[in-house]
C-alpha positions, 0 to 999 in steps of 0.5 A: 783868303789867298796869300798876296804877301811873302815875308822873308827873313834875311840871314841864313834864308836869303843871305848865307850868313853862316858861310860869310862868318865862317869864311871871315874866320878862316881868312883871319885865322890863316893870317894869324897862322902866318904871323905866329904859327898858330893852328887856324882851326883851333884859333877859330874854335877858341875865339868863337868860345871866348867871344860868346863868353865875353858877349854874354858878360856885357850889360847890353846882352839882354838887349841883344837877345831882345833885338836878335843880335848874335856874338859874331855880328858883334865882331864886325858891326859898328852899332852906329844906331840911335838908341841908348843901348846901341850907343852902349854897344858902340862903346863896348864893341872895339874892346870886345873885338880886341879881347875876343881875339886876344883871349882866343890867342891866349887859350893857345898859349900866345900872349899878343894883345897887339896881334889880337887887336889886329886880328879883330880889325882884320875880321871886320874887313874879311867879313865885309868881303865875304857876302855869300848869297844862296845860289837860288836866292835871286832866281826865286825872288825873280819868280815871285816879285810880279805876283806877290808883295815882298817884305823883308823882316829881319832881326838885328841892328839897323846899321849892320843889317843895312850894311849887309844889304849894301854889300849885296845890293841886288837884294833890296830892289825886290822888296816893297818893305824892309823892317829891321827889329832894331828900328822897332825895338823888339825882335822876332818872335815878338808878336808886336813886331809881326803886327807892326809889319802887317800894318806896314804892309797893309795885310791881315795874317791870312794874306801873308806867309813867313819864310825863314830858317829859324823855328824860334824866331821866324816860325814861332813869331808868325804862328803867334799872330795866326800867319802861315809859315815855311821853315827852310830846313837846308841842313835836315835838322830835326825839329824836336821842340814844340814849334810846328811850322805850317810847311817845311822845305829844304830850299827856296826853290822848293818853296816856290814849288810849294807856292804854286800849290797854295 
C-alpha cells in the first residue's frame, strides 16, 4: 500500500529548537556580562547544568518524561494547561526559572538572587524572539502539501507547542492535523499515541511515514506500530543503539528526493 500521509515531528525536525534555545542563552548571558562581568559561556554552561538538576528534583519530573518536555522548555514555558500535573508545573516554573539562573551565577561566585530572577524572565523573552526554522522547511512543505496529507505529531505541553506555532505562523496552515502529546496524556514513543494519530488521520500504518530527528521517540514509536520512518540525521550522529530507522537522510530536502523513489 502506498504512502498517502506524512507525519512530521516539530522540534529539531521543522523548527530548529536547539538553535533557538542556544540563541536565547547567548543573548541572556551577554546581558548578564553587561550587568556583572560574568563570563557568558561559563554562565550558560552552569545554568544548563543547574537547570537539569533542579528539573529532575521536582515531583513533576516523571510526568515531563512521559509527555516529552525537556528542562530548557521549562525555562520559558508557562504550562497553562488543564491537567493536574501541568498545573503543578505552572506553580513550580517561576521558582525554577529564578533558581536555575541564581544557582548558575552562584557557581561562578556571584550571589545575586535579584539578577537571577531578572535573567530568568529575560530568557523567556529572548526565546520568544528567536524562532529559528530550517532553511528548507517551507520549500519542503510546499513540495509535499498537494500530494500528501500532512500531520504534525509533537511531544510537549499544548500551551508551549502552540506558542511555538504562534511565533512561526507559516507552519500551521500546511497541516491537516496537529497532535500534541500533552493533549493525549502520553508522548512518543508510546504506541497508543501513534494509534490515536492514525485514527485521527484515518490511515493505517502502511499508509503513513514518520519523519523525525529523534531515534528514541519518532523512530522507535512509529516502528512499534509497524509504520515506516525516516531519521533526519543532520549532525551525522552515529546510531549505536538497537533502533533502526527504515530510512536515514541528512536533510528535509533529501527526504523529498527519497519520497520520489517510494
